[in-house]
mmCIF file of the N, C-alpha and C atoms, coordinates in Angstrom:
data_MODEL
# 
_entry.id   MODEL 
# 
loop_
_atom_site.group_PDB 
_atom_site.id 
_atom_site.type_symbol 
_atom_site.label_atom_id 
_atom_site.label_alt_id 
_atom_site.label_comp_id 
_atom_site.label_asym_id 
_atom_site.label_entity_id 
_atom_site.label_seq_id 
_atom_site.pdbx_PDB_ins_code 
_atom_site.Cartn_x 
_atom_site.Cartn_y 
_atom_site.Cartn_z 
_atom_site.occupancy 
_atom_site.B_iso_or_equiv 
_atom_site.pdbx_formal_charge 
_atom_site.auth_seq_id 
_atom_site.auth_comp_id 
_atom_site.auth_asym_id 
_atom_site.auth_atom_id 
_atom_site.pdbx_PDB_model_num 
ATOM 1   N N  . MET A 1 1  ? 0.871   -1.218 -0.029  1.00 0.00 ? 1  MET A N  1 
ATOM 2   C CA . MET A 1 1  ? 0.038   -0.019 -0.029  1.00 0.00 ? 1  MET A CA 1 
ATOM 3   C C  . MET A 1 1  ? 0.879   1.233  -0.006  1.00 0.00 ? 1  MET A C  1 
ATOM 4   N N  . GLU A 1 2  ? 0.416   2.245  -0.765  1.00 0.00 ? 2  GLU A N  1 
ATOM 5   C CA . GLU A 1 2  ? 1.236   3.496  -0.795  1.00 0.00 ? 2  GLU A CA 1 
ATOM 6   C C  . GLU A 1 2  ? 1.034   4.283  0.435   1.00 0.00 ? 2  GLU A C  1 
ATOM 7   N N  . GLU A 1 3  ? 2.163   4.812  0.925   1.00 0.00 ? 3  GLU A N  1 
ATOM 8   C CA . GLU A 1 3  ? 2.146   5.667  2.091   1.00 0.00 ? 3  GLU A CA 1 
ATOM 9   C C  . GLU A 1 3  ? 1.532   7.006  1.923   1.00 0.00 ? 3  GLU A C  1 
ATOM 10  N N  . SER A 1 4  ? 0.695   7.450  2.748   1.00 0.00 ? 4  SER A N  1 
ATOM 11  C CA . SER A 1 4  ? -0.026  8.719  2.605   1.00 0.00 ? 4  SER A CA 1 
ATOM 12  C C  . SER A 1 4  ? 0.797   9.780  3.423   1.00 0.00 ? 4  SER A C  1 
ATOM 13  N N  . LEU A 1 5  ? 0.691   11.046 2.875   1.00 0.00 ? 5  LEU A N  1 
ATOM 14  C CA . LEU A 1 5  ? 1.372   12.150 3.574   1.00 0.00 ? 5  LEU A CA 1 
ATOM 15  C C  . LEU A 1 5  ? 0.555   12.547 4.745   1.00 0.00 ? 5  LEU A C  1 
ATOM 16  N N  . TYR A 1 6  ? -0.725  12.223 4.781   1.00 0.00 ? 6  TYR A N  1 
ATOM 17  C CA . TYR A 1 6  ? -1.600  12.585 5.837   1.00 0.00 ? 6  TYR A CA 1 
ATOM 18  C C  . TYR A 1 6  ? -2.321  11.295 6.330   1.00 0.00 ? 6  TYR A C  1 
ATOM 19  N N  . GLU A 1 7  ? -2.121  10.957 7.576   1.00 0.00 ? 7  GLU A N  1 
ATOM 20  C CA . GLU A 1 7  ? -2.775  9.777  8.171   1.00 0.00 ? 7  GLU A CA 1 
ATOM 21  C C  . GLU A 1 7  ? -3.889  10.311 9.081   1.00 0.00 ? 7  GLU A C  1 
ATOM 22  N N  . SER A 1 8  ? -5.118  9.946  8.786   1.00 0.00 ? 8  SER A N  1 
ATOM 23  C CA . SER A 1 8  ? -6.263  10.369 9.600   1.00 0.00 ? 8  SER A CA 1 
ATOM 24  C C  . SER A 1 8  ? -6.351  9.587  10.810  1.00 0.00 ? 8  SER A C  1 
ATOM 25  N N  . PRO A 1 9  ? -6.666  10.319 11.953  1.00 0.00 ? 9  PRO A N  1 
ATOM 26  C CA . PRO A 1 9  ? -6.883  9.516  13.227  1.00 0.00 ? 9  PRO A CA 1 
ATOM 27  C C  . PRO A 1 9  ? -8.197  8.742  13.206  1.00 0.00 ? 9  PRO A C  1 
ATOM 28  N N  . LEU A 1 10 ? -9.013  8.944  12.256  1.00 0.00 ? 10 LEU A N  1 
ATOM 29  C CA . LEU A 1 10 ? -10.270 8.293  12.195  1.00 0.00 ? 10 LEU A CA 1 
ATOM 30  C C  . LEU A 1 10 ? -10.168 6.956  11.411  1.00 0.00 ? 10 LEU A C  1 
ATOM 31  N N  . PRO A 1 11 ? -11.080 6.052  11.699  1.00 0.00 ? 11 PRO A N  1 
ATOM 32  C CA . PRO A 1 11 ? -11.061 4.785  10.951  1.00 0.00 ? 11 PRO A CA 1 
ATOM 33  C C  . PRO A 1 11 ? -11.527 5.149  9.510   1.00 0.00 ? 11 PRO A C  1 
ATOM 34  N N  . PRO A 1 12 ? -11.132 4.334  8.560   1.00 0.00 ? 12 PRO A N  1 
ATOM 35  C CA . PRO A 1 12 ? -11.512 4.627  7.161   1.00 0.00 ? 12 PRO A CA 1 
ATOM 36  C C  . PRO A 1 12 ? -13.062 4.638  6.902   1.00 0.00 ? 12 PRO A C  1 
ATOM 37  N N  . SER A 1 13 ? -13.833 3.900  7.600   1.00 0.00 ? 13 SER A N  1 
ATOM 38  C CA . SER A 1 13 ? -15.279 3.974  7.429   1.00 0.00 ? 13 SER A CA 1 
ATOM 39  C C  . SER A 1 13 ? -15.825 5.256  7.890   1.00 0.00 ? 13 SER A C  1 
ATOM 40  N N  . GLU A 1 14 ? -15.255 5.910  8.885   1.00 0.00 ? 14 GLU A N  1 
ATOM 41  C CA . GLU A 1 14 ? -15.756 7.123  9.435   1.00 0.00 ? 14 GLU A CA 1 
ATOM 42  C C  . GLU A 1 14 ? -15.299 8.305  8.487   1.00 0.00 ? 14 GLU A C  1 
ATOM 43  N N  . VAL A 1 15 ? -14.092 8.095  7.926   1.00 0.00 ? 15 VAL A N  1 
ATOM 44  C CA . VAL A 1 15 ? -13.607 9.097  6.949   1.00 0.00 ? 15 VAL A CA 1 
ATOM 45  C C  . VAL A 1 15 ? -14.529 9.131  5.736   1.00 0.00 ? 15 VAL A C  1 
ATOM 46  N N  . GLN A 1 16 ? -14.924 7.896  5.281   1.00 0.00 ? 16 GLN A N  1 
ATOM 47  C CA . GLN A 1 16 ? -15.841 7.799  4.150   1.00 0.00 ? 16 GLN A CA 1 
ATOM 48  C C  . GLN A 1 16 ? -17.228 8.443  4.406   1.00 0.00 ? 16 GLN A C  1 
ATOM 49  N N  . GLU A 1 17 ? -17.655 8.170  5.629   1.00 0.00 ? 17 GLU A N  1 
ATOM 50  C CA . GLU A 1 17 ? -18.981 8.688  6.128   1.00 0.00 ? 17 GLU A CA 1 
ATOM 51  C C  . GLU A 1 17 ? -18.991 10.188 6.121   1.00 0.00 ? 17 GLU A C  1 
ATOM 52  N N  . LYS A 1 18 ? -17.922 10.804 6.650   1.00 0.00 ? 18 LYS A N  1 
ATOM 53  C CA . LYS A 1 18 ? -17.846 12.226 6.712   1.00 0.00 ? 18 LYS A CA 1 
ATOM 54  C C  . LYS A 1 18 ? -17.630 12.863 5.374   1.00 0.00 ? 18 LYS A C  1 
ATOM 55  N N  . ALA A 1 19 ? -16.921 12.175 4.519   1.00 0.00 ? 19 ALA A N  1 
ATOM 56  C CA . ALA A 1 19 ? -16.630 12.676 3.130   1.00 0.00 ? 19 ALA A CA 1 
ATOM 57  C C  . ALA A 1 19 ? -18.036 12.639 2.433   1.00 0.00 ? 19 ALA A C  1 
ATOM 58  N N  . GLY A 1 20 ? -18.767 11.625 2.549   1.00 0.00 ? 20 GLY A N  1 
ATOM 59  C CA . GLY A 1 20 ? -20.110 11.484 1.898   1.00 0.00 ? 20 GLY A CA 1 
ATOM 60  C C  . GLY A 1 20 ? -21.062 12.539 2.458   1.00 0.00 ? 20 GLY A C  1 
ATOM 61  N N  . SER A 1 21 ? -21.018 12.747 3.733   1.00 0.00 ? 21 SER A N  1 
ATOM 62  C CA . SER A 1 21 ? -21.811 13.789 4.333   1.00 0.00 ? 21 SER A CA 1 
ATOM 63  C C  . SER A 1 21 ? -21.473 15.151 3.737   1.00 0.00 ? 21 SER A C  1 
ATOM 64  N N  . TYR A 1 22 ? -20.175 15.475 3.712   1.00 0.00 ? 22 TYR A N  1 
ATOM 65  C CA . TYR A 1 22 ? -19.815 16.752 3.182   1.00 0.00 ? 22 TYR A CA 1 
ATOM 66  C C  . TYR A 1 22 ? -20.195 16.871 1.691   1.00 0.00 ? 22 TYR A C  1 
ATOM 67  N N  . ASP A 1 23 ? -19.981 15.850 0.963   1.00 0.00 ? 23 ASP A N  1 
ATOM 68  C CA . ASP A 1 23 ? -20.297 15.907 -0.450  1.00 0.00 ? 23 ASP A CA 1 
ATOM 69  C C  . ASP A 1 23 ? -21.863 16.194 -0.650  1.00 0.00 ? 23 ASP A C  1 
ATOM 70  N N  . ARG A 1 24 ? -22.735 15.504 0.134   1.00 0.00 ? 24 ARG A N  1 
ATOM 71  C CA . ARG A 1 24 ? -24.163 15.778 0.052   1.00 0.00 ? 24 ARG A CA 1 
ATOM 72  C C  . ARG A 1 24 ? -24.464 17.225 0.400   1.00 0.00 ? 24 ARG A C  1 
ATOM 73  N N  . TRP A 1 25 ? -23.844 17.708 1.414   1.00 0.00 ? 25 TRP A N  1 
ATOM 74  C CA . TRP A 1 25 ? -24.005 19.108 1.854   1.00 0.00 ? 25 TRP A CA 1 
ATOM 75  C C  . TRP A 1 25 ? -23.573 20.084 0.785   1.00 0.00 ? 25 TRP A C  1 
ATOM 76  N N  . PHE A 1 26 ? -22.410 19.844 0.217   1.00 0.00 ? 26 PHE A N  1 
ATOM 77  C CA . PHE A 1 26 ? -21.846 20.705 -0.770  1.00 0.00 ? 26 PHE A CA 1 
ATOM 78  C C  . PHE A 1 26 ? -22.690 20.712 -2.032  1.00 0.00 ? 26 PHE A C  1 
ATOM 79  N N  . ARG A 1 27 ? -23.189 19.562 -2.503  1.00 0.00 ? 27 ARG A N  1 
ATOM 80  C CA . ARG A 1 27 ? -24.024 19.438 -3.663  1.00 0.00 ? 27 ARG A CA 1 
ATOM 81  C C  . ARG A 1 27 ? -25.359 20.162 -3.417  1.00 0.00 ? 27 ARG A C  1 
ATOM 82  N N  . ASP A 1 28 ? -25.911 20.053 -2.207  1.00 0.00 ? 28 ASP A N  1 
ATOM 83  C CA . ASP A 1 28 ? -27.096 20.690 -1.896  1.00 0.00 ? 28 ASP A CA 1 
ATOM 84  C C  . ASP A 1 28 ? -26.945 22.278 -1.993  1.00 0.00 ? 28 ASP A C  1 
ATOM 85  N N  . ARG A 1 29 ? -25.840 22.782 -1.451  1.00 0.00 ? 29 ARG A N  1 
ATOM 86  C CA . ARG A 1 29 ? -25.596 24.131 -1.546  1.00 0.00 ? 29 ARG A CA 1 
ATOM 87  C C  . ARG A 1 29 ? -25.430 24.699 -2.948  1.00 0.00 ? 29 ARG A C  1 
ATOM 88  N N  . VAL A 1 30 ? -24.741 23.891 -3.779  1.00 0.00 ? 30 VAL A N  1 
ATOM 89  C CA . VAL A 1 30 ? -24.611 24.221 -5.185  1.00 0.00 ? 30 VAL A CA 1 
ATOM 90  C C  . VAL A 1 30 ? -25.950 24.290 -5.882  1.00 0.00 ? 30 VAL A C  1 
ATOM 91  N N  . GLN A 1 31 ? -26.753 23.251 -5.636  1.00 0.00 ? 31 GLN A N  1 
ATOM 92  C CA . GLN A 1 31 ? -28.072 23.198 -6.260  1.00 0.00 ? 31 GLN A CA 1 
ATOM 93  C C  . GLN A 1 31 ? -28.957 24.333 -5.783  1.00 0.00 ? 31 GLN A C  1 
ATOM 94  N N  . ARG A 1 32 ? -28.910 24.702 -4.492  1.00 0.00 ? 32 ARG A N  1 
ATOM 95  C CA . ARG A 1 32 ? -29.663 25.846 -4.014  1.00 0.00 ? 32 ARG A CA 1 
ATOM 96  C C  . ARG A 1 32 ? -29.243 27.085 -4.770  1.00 0.00 ? 32 ARG A C  1 
ATOM 97  N N  . SER A 1 33 ? -27.951 27.277 -4.919  1.00 0.00 ? 33 SER A N  1 
ATOM 98  C CA . SER A 1 33 ? -27.444 28.426 -5.669  1.00 0.00 ? 33 SER A CA 1 
ATOM 99  C C  . SER A 1 33 ? -27.941 28.462 -7.150  1.00 0.00 ? 33 SER A C  1 
ATOM 100 N N  . LEU A 1 34 ? -27.925 27.329 -7.750  1.00 0.00 ? 34 LEU A N  1 
ATOM 101 C CA . LEU A 1 34 ? -28.377 27.250 -9.144  1.00 0.00 ? 34 LEU A CA 1 
ATOM 102 C C  . LEU A 1 34 ? -29.895 27.511 -9.252  1.00 0.00 ? 34 LEU A C  1 
ATOM 103 N N  . ASP A 1 35 ? -30.641 27.094 -8.255  1.00 0.00 ? 35 ASP A N  1 
ATOM 104 C CA . ASP A 1 35 ? -32.122 27.219 -8.239  1.00 0.00 ? 35 ASP A CA 1 
ATOM 105 C C  . ASP A 1 35 ? -32.570 28.620 -7.742  1.00 0.00 ? 35 ASP A C  1 
ATOM 106 N N  . ASP A 1 36 ? -31.581 29.348 -7.195  1.00 0.00 ? 36 ASP A N  1 
ATOM 107 C CA . ASP A 1 36 ? -32.023 30.674 -6.638  1.00 0.00 ? 36 ASP A CA 1 
ATOM 108 C C  . ASP A 1 36 ? -32.451 31.634 -7.779  1.00 0.00 ? 36 ASP A C  1 
ATOM 109 N N  . PRO A 1 37 ? -33.693 32.120 -7.687  1.00 0.00 ? 37 PRO A N  1 
ATOM 110 C CA . PRO A 1 37 ? -34.194 33.015 -8.718  1.00 0.00 ? 37 PRO A CA 1 
ATOM 111 C C  . PRO A 1 37 ? -33.665 34.457 -8.643  1.00 0.00 ? 37 PRO A C  1 
ATOM 112 N N  . HIS A 1 38 ? -32.963 34.801 -7.656  1.00 0.00 ? 38 HIS A N  1 
ATOM 113 C CA . HIS A 1 38 ? -32.428 36.174 -7.538  1.00 0.00 ? 38 HIS A CA 1 
ATOM 114 C C  . HIS A 1 38 ? -31.309 36.369 -8.594  1.00 0.00 ? 38 HIS A C  1 
ATOM 115 N N  . PRO A 1 39 ? -31.175 37.615 -9.056  1.00 0.00 ? 39 PRO A N  1 
ATOM 116 C CA . PRO A 1 39 ? -30.120 37.878 -10.046 1.00 0.00 ? 39 PRO A CA 1 
ATOM 117 C C  . PRO A 1 39 ? -28.794 37.639 -9.418  1.00 0.00 ? 39 PRO A C  1 
ATOM 118 N N  . GLY A 1 40 ? -27.773 37.342 -10.238 1.00 0.00 ? 40 GLY A N  1 
ATOM 119 C CA . GLY A 1 40 ? -26.448 37.241 -9.752  1.00 0.00 ? 40 GLY A CA 1 
ATOM 120 C C  . GLY A 1 40 ? -25.828 38.573 -9.449  1.00 0.00 ? 40 GLY A C  1 
ATOM 121 N N  . ILE A 1 41 ? -24.602 38.615 -9.019  1.00 0.00 ? 41 ILE A N  1 
ATOM 122 C CA . ILE A 1 41 ? -23.899 39.885 -8.738  1.00 0.00 ? 41 ILE A CA 1 
ATOM 123 C C  . ILE A 1 41 ? -23.344 40.374 -10.066 1.00 0.00 ? 41 ILE A C  1 
ATOM 124 N N  . PRO A 1 42 ? -23.703 41.653 -10.407 1.00 0.00 ? 42 PRO A N  1 
ATOM 125 C CA . PRO A 1 42 ? -23.146 42.169 -11.706 1.00 0.00 ? 42 PRO A CA 1 
ATOM 126 C C  . PRO A 1 42 ? -21.633 42.153 -11.694 1.00 0.00 ? 42 PRO A C  1 
ATOM 127 N N  . PRO A 1 43 ? -21.069 41.931 -12.887 1.00 0.00 ? 43 PRO A N  1 
ATOM 128 C CA . PRO A 1 43 ? -19.609 41.916 -12.961 1.00 0.00 ? 43 PRO A CA 1 
ATOM 129 C C  . PRO A 1 43 ? -18.866 43.039 -12.374 1.00 0.00 ? 43 PRO A C  1 
ATOM 130 N N  . ARG A 1 44 ? -19.279 44.300 -12.599 1.00 0.00 ? 44 ARG A N  1 
ATOM 131 C CA . ARG A 1 44 ? -18.645 45.409 -12.029 1.00 0.00 ? 44 ARG A CA 1 
ATOM 132 C C  . ARG A 1 44 ? -18.615 45.384 -10.535 1.00 0.00 ? 44 ARG A C  1 
ATOM 133 N N  . ARG A 1 45 ? -19.707 44.983 -9.874  1.00 0.00 ? 45 ARG A N  1 
ATOM 134 C CA . ARG A 1 45 ? -19.809 44.900 -8.432  1.00 0.00 ? 45 ARG A CA 1 
ATOM 135 C C  . ARG A 1 45 ? -18.948 43.762 -7.874  1.00 0.00 ? 45 ARG A C  1 
ATOM 136 N N  . SER A 1 46 ? -18.887 42.645 -8.605  1.00 0.00 ? 46 SER A N  1 
ATOM 137 C CA . SER A 1 46 ? -18.091 41.538 -8.107  1.00 0.00 ? 46 SER A CA 1 
ATOM 138 C C  . SER A 1 46 ? -16.594 41.733 -8.262  1.00 0.00 ? 46 SER A C  1 
ATOM 139 N N  . ASP A 1 47 ? -16.206 42.691 -9.053  1.00 0.00 ? 47 ASP A N  1 
ATOM 140 C CA . ASP A 1 47 ? -14.788 43.021 -9.244  1.00 0.00 ? 47 ASP A CA 1 
ATOM 141 C C  . ASP A 1 47 ? -14.189 43.896 -8.139  1.00 0.00 ? 47 ASP A C  1 
ATOM 142 N N  . ARG A 1 48 ? -15.099 44.458 -7.380  1.00 0.00 ? 48 ARG A N  1 
ATOM 143 C CA . ARG A 1 48 ? -14.611 45.364 -6.260  1.00 0.00 ? 48 ARG A CA 1 
ATOM 144 C C  . ARG A 1 48 ? -13.833 44.557 -5.222  1.00 0.00 ? 48 ARG A C  1 
ATOM 145 N N  . GLY A 1 49 ? -12.858 45.102 -4.720  1.00 0.00 ? 49 GLY A N  1 
ATOM 146 C CA . GLY A 1 49 ? -12.103 44.499 -3.574  1.00 0.00 ? 49 GLY A CA 1 
ATOM 147 C C  . GLY A 1 49 ? -11.156 43.431 -3.970  1.00 0.00 ? 49 GLY A C  1 
ATOM 148 N N  . ASN A 1 50 ? -10.979 43.122 -5.290  1.00 0.00 ? 50 ASN A N  1 
ATOM 149 C CA . ASN A 1 50 ? -10.050 42.062 -5.598  1.00 0.00 ? 50 ASN A CA 1 
ATOM 150 C C  . ASN A 1 50 ? -8.823  42.577 -6.239  1.00 0.00 ? 50 ASN A C  1 
ATOM 151 N N  . GLY A 1 51 ? -8.504  43.854 -6.154  1.00 0.00 ? 51 GLY A N  1 
ATOM 152 C CA . GLY A 1 51 ? -7.289  44.460 -6.594  1.00 0.00 ? 51 GLY A CA 1 
ATOM 153 C C  . GLY A 1 51 ? -7.287  44.798 -8.106  1.00 0.00 ? 51 GLY A C  1 
ATOM 154 N N  . ARG A 1 52 ? -8.416  44.598 -8.750  1.00 0.00 ? 52 ARG A N  1 
ATOM 155 C CA . ARG A 1 52 ? -8.479  44.962 -10.122 1.00 0.00 ? 52 ARG A CA 1 
ATOM 156 C C  . ARG A 1 52 ? -8.754  46.446 -10.265 1.00 0.00 ? 52 ARG A C  1 
ATOM 157 N N  . ALA A 1 53 ? -8.281  47.026 -11.290 1.00 0.00 ? 53 ALA A N  1 
ATOM 158 C CA . ALA A 1 53 ? -8.530  48.489 -11.655 1.00 0.00 ? 53 ALA A CA 1 
ATOM 159 C C  . ALA A 1 53 ? -9.963  48.658 -12.001 1.00 0.00 ? 53 ALA A C  1 
ATOM 160 N N  . HIS A 1 54 ? -10.591 49.662 -11.686 1.00 0.00 ? 54 HIS A N  1 
ATOM 161 C CA . HIS A 1 54 ? -11.990 49.962 -12.022 1.00 0.00 ? 54 HIS A CA 1 
ATOM 162 C C  . HIS A 1 54 ? -12.077 50.876 -13.194 1.00 0.00 ? 54 HIS A C  1 
# 
């Protein structure tokens, strides 16, 4: 077996369970965002604060 740079203190089954739980949560958040009827942030407004010239 290949040695990992990070060894989890959790048993593999619990790591898989937590990863699956996070994946479901993340996919739910993405779907909510896609389904949100509100308009997105206009490009000019979203450029503020990121160091780009206006």
